[in-house]
N, C-alpha and C positions, 0 to 999 in steps of 0.2 A: 496338768496335775499339780495340785498344791502340796499334797502330802500323801505318803503311803506308810502303812505300818502293819505289823503282825500282832494280833491280840490273842491271849489265852483266856478263855472264859470257863469258869468252873461251875458245875452244878452237882453238888454232892448231897446225897440223901442216905440216911441210915435207918435200919430197922423198918423197912417198908413192909407192911403186912401183906402176905400173899392172899389171905382170905380163908374161906371155908373149904380149903383143900388140904387133904392129908398128904404130906410130903415125906417119903421114907428117908431115913438118916443118910444113906449113901448116895443120895441124889446129887446131880450137878446141874449147873445152869449155863446155857449158851444162847447165842442169838445174834441179831443184827440191829444196829441203831442207825436210823436215817436222820440226818440233820439237814434242814433246808432253811435258808434265809428267806423269810417272807417279806421283810421290810427293813430298810436301812435309811434313816432320816438324819442328815447332818444338822447340827445347830452350833451356835457360837455362844459361849459364856464369856462376856467381856470382863466381868468382875474377876473371874479366875484366869483370864487371858488364855482360854483353851478352846480348841475345836473338839466337839463331842459328836458321837453318832449313837442314836437310839436304834438298837438292833432287835428285831423280833425273829425268833427261830421257831420252826415247827420241829418237834422231836417225836419221831415215831419209833417205838420199840417193839420188836418181834422176838420175844424170848421163849426159850423152851426149857422146861425142867425135865431132865433125862433121869428117869427112875431106874433102879437096878433091875426090877422085875417087870417094868413097863406098866401101863402105857405112859408115854411122854405127856407132859402137861404144858399146853401152849399158854403163854401170857402175852397179850397184845394190848398196847395202850399208846396214846399220844397226848402231847400237851404243848402249849405255847410257853416259850421261855423268853423273857424280855430282859435285856441288859443294856447299860450305857457304857460306852468305852470312850477313852480320852486319847486323842492323838498327842504324842509327846515330842515329835520331831519338828513341829511347826506351831506357831502361835498366831492368833488374829492380829496382834499389834505388829508383829514382824511382817505379815502379809500386807497389812494396811499401809505400812511405811513404804512398801514397794509400789503398790497401786491399790487405792481404796476399792476399786471395782472388783478386786479379788474376793471380797467378802459377800458378793451377791451371787445368787443363782447357783449355790453350791450343790453338788450331788455326791452321793455315796456310791462307789462302785465296788462290788464284791469281786476280788481276784480269785480267791479259792477258799474252800472250807475243808477242814480235815479234823481229826481228833482221835481220842481214845475213850473207851468206856470199860471200866473195871467193875464187874459185878460179882459179888460174893454171896452165896446162898447160905442161909442159916436154917437148916432143917430143925424141926422140934426135937428136943432131947427129953421131954417129959412124957411119960406114959399115963394114959387115963386109968385111974385105979379101978374103974368099973369094967371097962371093955378091954383093957390091956393094949389098946392101940395108941399110937402117938397122937398127941393133941394136934388140933388144926391151928397152930400158932407159928408156923414157919415165916421167916422174914428174909429179906435180902438187902444188901447195901449196894449202892451204886455211886461210882465216882466218874462223872462225865467231864472230860476236858475237850473243849472245842478250840481248834486252831483256826483263826479267821484272819485273812489278809484283806485289808480294805484300802482303797484309794479315795482321797478327797479330791474331787475334780470340779472343774467349772467348764461347761460347754461354752465355747465362744465361737461366734460366727464372724469370720473375717470376709469382707467384701473386697475383692481385688480385681482390677481390670486385667484381663488375660493378656492383652496387647495394648500398650500405650500408643496412641495414634502418632505421637511424635517420633516413634521409633520404627515406623513403617511408611510405605509409599504405595500408591496405586499406579501401576504402569499400564498404559494403553497397549493393546496388542496390535501390531502392524501385520497386515497381510501382504504377501508377495504374489 
């Protein structure tokens, strides 16, 4: 292992339109967000003297708008999120000074993923003057924070003799 670090990745969006759905004013929103790391590719930026990792997440959201009078409104969607993170605990020049081979065949290892997602529903507050119903202009805000622990590793294969022949002897068996 060359380096390990915990990263906080933000993905905040505001005033996301819900669409052609009437949302009553006293509604609430709940749900589950699933975050999966699809890809983690390490790279070296020699000019900045930094180890970087290009990380691709799959974000799957299963939200439910709970209305006071029912029925509940399901909202399901998914998207890819791409971010680049920088390891700050180690540098390429530092590793190269120890052993230049440390900079070859690097791999990114995901130790764990966690996070929080704060979702705020903004039901419509304007009535349609003709129908008297609320307009279909509800939105929600989302503040997703992903906690990601990564290790920058290098797989090395060491070939070792299990028994040095100089440290052993073959003894002939005598029969009686």
